[in-house]
C-alpha positions in Angstrom: 97.9 76.0 134.8 97.7 78.7 132.3 94.5 80.1 133.8 93.8 83.2 131.7 90.4 83.8 133.3 92.3 85.1 136.3 95.5 86.7 135.0 97.6 87.7 137.9 99.0 90.9 136.6 95.6 92.2 135.4 94.0 91.4 138.7 96.6 93.2 140.7 96.0 96.5 138.8 98.3 98.3 136.4 101.1 99.6 138.8 101.9 96.1 140.1 104.2 95.0 137.2 106.2 98.2 137.5 109.0 98.8 139.9 107.2 100.2 142.9 109.9 99.8 145.5 109.6 103.5 146.1 106.7 102.8 148.5 108.1 103.7 151.9 108.3 101.3 154.9 106.2 103.8 156.8 103.4 103.5 154.3 103.5 99.7 154.5 103.4 99.8 158.3 100.4 102.1 158.3 98.3 99.4 156.6 95.9 97.6 159.0 95.0 94.2 157.7 91.3 93.6 157.4 89.5 91.2 159.7 89.5 87.6 158.5 86.7 86.9 156.0 85.8 84.6 153.2 87.5 85.4 149.9 85.4 85.8 146.8 85.4 82.6 144.7 86.3 83.2 141.0 83.7 80.8 139.6 84.9 81.1 136.0 88.4 80.0 137.0 87.1 77.3 139.4 85.0 75.8 136.6 87.8 76.1 134.1 90.3 74.2 136.4 87.7 71.6 137.4 86.8 70.9 133.8 90.4 70.2 132.9 90.7 67.7 135.7 87.4 66.0 134.9 88.5 65.7 131.2 91.8 64.2 132.3 89.9 61.5 134.2 87.6 60.8 131.3 90.5 60.6 128.8 92.3 58.2 131.1 89.3 55.9 131.3 88.5 56.0 127.6 91.8 56.2 125.8 94.6 54.8 128.1 93.9 51.1 127.1 94.4 51.7 123.3 97.0 54.4 123.2 100.3 53.5 121.6 103.5 53.2 123.6 105.2 55.8 121.4 102.4 58.3 122.3 103.0 57.7 126.0 106.8 58.2 125.5 106.1 61.3 123.5 103.8 62.7 126.1 106.4 62.2 128.8 109.0 63.9 126.6 106.7 66.9 126.0 105.8 67.0 129.7 109.4 67.1 130.8 110.3 69.6 128.1 107.7 72.0 129.6 108.9 71.1 133.1 112.5 72.2 132.1 111.0 75.5 130.8 109.5 76.1 134.2 112.4 74.9 136.5 115.3 76.2 134.5 113.5 79.0 132.7 110.9 81.1 134.7 112.1 79.8 138.0 115.9 79.6 138.2 116.7 82.0 135.4 114.0 84.7 135.2 112.8 84.7 138.8 116.0 84.2 140.8 118.7 85.2 138.2 120.8 82.4 139.5 122.8 82.1 136.3 123.3 84.0 133.1 122.3 82.6 129.7 123.3 83.3 126.1 120.5 84.3 123.7 120.1 80.8 122.1 119.4 79.3 125.5 117.0 82.1 126.4 115.0 81.3 123.3 115.1 77.6 124.2 113.9 78.3 127.8 111.0 80.5 126.6 110.0 77.9 124.0 110.1 75.1 126.6 108.1 77.3 129.0 105.4 77.7 126.2 105.2 73.9 126.1 104.2 73.9 129.8 101.2 76.0 128.9 101.3 78.1 132.1 100.6 81.8 132.4 102.7 84.7 131.1 106.3 84.9 132.2 105.7 88.3 133.8 102.9 87.0 135.9 104.8 83.8 136.9 107.9 85.7 137.9 105.9 88.3 139.8 104.0 85.8 141.8 107.1 83.7 142.6 109.2 86.6 143.8 106.3 87.6 146.0 106.1 84.0 147.3 109.8 84.1 148.3 109.7 87.6 149.8 106.6 86.9 152.0 106.7 83.1 152.1 103.7 81.5 153.8 102.2 84.7 155.1 99.1 86.5 153.9 101.4 88.3 151.4 102.2 85.0 149.7 99.8 84.3 146.8 99.7 80.5 147.7 100.2 80.7 151.4 100.7 77.1 152.6 99.4 78.1 156.1 95.9 78.2 154.6 96.0 74.5 153.8 97.1 72.0 151.2 94.3 72.5 148.7 94.7 76.3 148.8 98.4 76.2 148.2 98.1 73.6 145.5 95.3 75.0 143.3 92.7 76.8 145.5 94.6 80.1 145.4 93.8 80.4 141.7 90.1 79.9 142.4 89.5 82.8 144.7 90.3 86.5 144.9 93.7 87.1 146.5 94.2 88.3 150.1 94.4 92.2 150.3 97.9 91.7 151.7 99.0 90.0 148.4 97.9 93.1 146.5 99.6 95.5 148.9 102.9 93.5 149.1 102.9 93.3 145.3 103.9 96.9 145.2 107.3 96.0 146.7 108.3 93.6 143.9 110.8 94.9 141.4 109.9 93.7 137.9 112.1 96.2 136.0 114.5 93.5 134.7 111.6 91.4 133.3 109.7 94.3 131.9 112.8 95.5 130.0 113.8 92.1 128.6 113.1 92.3 124.8 112.7 88.5 124.5 110.3 88.2 127.3 108.3 91.1 125.9 108.2 89.4 122.5 107.1 86.2 124.1 104.4 88.1 126.0 103.2 89.8 122.9 102.7 86.5 121.1 101.8 84.5 124.2 98.7 82.9 123.0 100.3 81.8 119.7 103.2 80.2 121.5 101.1 78.5 124.1 98.4 77.1 121.8 101.0 75.9 119.2 103.6 74.4 121.5 101.5 73.2 124.4 98.4 71.8 122.5 98.7 71.7 118.7 102.2 70.1 118.2 101.9 67.6 121.0 98.7 66.2 119.4 99.8 66.4 115.7 103.1 64.6 116.1 101.6 61.2 117.3 98.8 61.4 114.6 101.1 62.1 111.6 104.4 60.4 112.7 103.1 57.0 113.9 99.5 57.0 113.0 98.0 57.4 116.4 94.2 58.0 116.4 93.0 61.6 116.9 91.1 60.9 120.1 94.0 59.0 121.8 96.4 61.8 120.8 94.1 64.5 122.1 93.2 62.6 125.3 96.6 61.4 126.3 99.2 63.7 124.7 97.0 66.7 125.0 94.7 66.7 128.0 96.2 64.1 130.4 99.8 65.2 129.8 98.9 68.9 130.4 97.0 68.2 133.6 99.6 65.8 135.1 102.6 68.1 134.5 100.8 71.2 135.6 100.0 69.5 138.9 103.6 68.6 139.2 104.4 72.3 139.2 101.6 73.0 141.7 102.9 70.4 144.0 106.0 72.5 144.8 103.7 75.2 146.3 101.8 72.6 148.2 103.3 69.2 149.1 106.9 70.7 149.3 105.6 72.9 152.2 104.1 70.0 154.2 106.0 66.7 154.3 109.7 66.2 154.5 112.8 67.2 156.5 114.3 70.6 157.2 118.1 70.1 157.4 118.8 73.8 156.6 116.1 75.9 158.3 113.4 74.8 160.7 112.0 78.3 160.9 110.3 78.0 157.5 107.6 75.6 156.1 109.4 74.3 152.9 110.9 70.8 153.2 113.2 68.4 151.5 111.2 65.8 149.5 113.0 63.3 147.2 109.9 62.0 145.5 109.0 65.6 144.5 112.5 66.2 143.4 112.3 63.3 141.0 108.8 64.2 139.7 109.7 67.9 139.2 113.2 67.5 137.7 115.0 68.8 140.8 112.7 71.2 142.6 111.8 69.1 145.6 114.8 70.1 147.7 112.6 73.0 148.8 114.0 73.7 152.3 117.4 74.3 150.7 116.0 76.4 148.0 114.2 78.7 150.3 117.4 79.0 152.4 119.5 79.7 149.4 117.2 80.8 146.6 120.0 82.3 144.4 121.7 78.9 144.0 121.3 77.8 140.4 121.2 74.1 141.5 118.2 74.6 143.9 120.0 71.9 145.9 123.2 71.7 147.8 125.0 69.4 145.4 122.8 69.2 142.3 123.8 67.6 139.1 122.4 64.1 139.9 119.5 62.0 138.8 117.2 63.7 141.3 118.1 67.1 139.7 118.2 66.7 135.9 117.5 70.4 135.5 121.0 71.1 137.0 122.5 68.4 134.8 121.1 70.1 131.7 122.3 73.5 132.9 125.8 72.1 133.5 125.8 70.7 130.0 124.8 74.0 128.5 127.6 75.6 130.6 130.1 73.3 128.8 129.3 75.0 125.5 129.2 78.5 127.1 125.5 79.1 126.9 125.2 79.1 130.7 127.7 81.1 132.8 128.1 82.9 136.1 126.3 80.1 137.9 125.7 81.2 141.5 126.2 79.0 144.5 126.7 79.7 148.2 130.0 78.6 149.7 130.2 75.2 151.5 131.1 77.1 154.7 127.9 79.2 154.5 125.7 76.2 153.9 127.3 74.5 156.9 126.8 77.5 159.1 123.1 77.9 158.2 122.4 74.2 158.5 124.2 74.0 161.9 122.5 77.0 163.3 118.9 76.6 161.9 118.5 73.0 160.6 116.8 70.1 162.3 120.1 68.2 162.8 119.6 65.9 159.8 122.2 67.7 157.7 125.4 65.9 157.1 128.6 67.3 155.5 129.4 65.5 152.3 132.9 65.7 150.8 131.7 67.2 147.6 132.9 70.6 146.4 130.4 73.4 145.8 131.2 74.9 142.4 
C-alpha cells in the first residue's frame, strides 16, 4: 500500500538488493531457526495503514451520496490503470520476466504502477520473488499459514520473520538493479507516486467536470486508493484460502474467479504458482476474467510485447493430472 514507514529493502539491510546467490547451501543449512516468538509490531506503519482505512470509511459516509457519476467512473478508470501497472508491470514483466516489452510499453507500465501508489519497484519485485521461492513458509514475507489477516496486511505491520531476512540473500535482483528505467523511476519515486496516484486523480474531476474538492479527494483520492490497494493485497490472502486446486494440491494458492475479475486476471492463483513464468497467469487467458492478458495481447499486435512465455498444453495436462485435485478438464484451446 505504498507504506514507506517500513520500506522492505531498507529493513532487510544493504546487501539484500544485490545478487547474493553466492551464499552456499551449506551456510543456509547451518542456520537454526529461532524458537517461535511474537514479532515486533511496527506501530508507525500499523497506525499509517489503519488511518487510511478509517479515512476511507469516513469518506464513503460523507461524500458517496453527493459524488458525481463521472467521478465514480473516473475513480474506477484510475484504479484499474494502477491495477494494470501491478499485474502486467511489476508482477508479470518485472518479477517473472514472462514476456519482453519495448521501451514505450516499459514506460507505460512504470507510469501505471505509479498510479497504484505502492512501494518501490525494487522492493515489490524482491518481495514477490521471495514469496514464490519460499511460498507459504517462514521465508515468505506474507506467509498465508500465519493466517488471513497476516497474509493480507498484517505482515506489513510487524517486523519480518528472521527466515525472511535470511532467505532474502538468495534472491537475484541484478536484472532490476541494472535496469535504467527502473532506476530512474526509483530515483524520482516520490514525485511519480504523489503526482500520478494522488494529485492528478483529484484534480481531473475538479477541473474537468466541476466536482467539489471534498468529493474528489474523498472518493477519487482516498477511497479509490484504499479499495484497489486491498485488491492487490487479496491475492496474497484470499487467493491462498478459498477455491479449487486443479493444478497442484501440494500448495496453498487456489483458483478464485471472483478475485480474477476484481484483480484483472490474477485470481487464477493455483495455476500461477504452478507455472509462474506464463505471461497469462492462467491456462487460457485473454478473456473477460483476465483483461491484463487481453491488453498484453493487444500490445503484442503492434510489436510492443513479444517473446510471451507459456507452458505447452502437454506439460499443463501432465502437472494437472499428477498433482491436481481432479477438477481440471482439458479444453480444446491451443496454448500460444
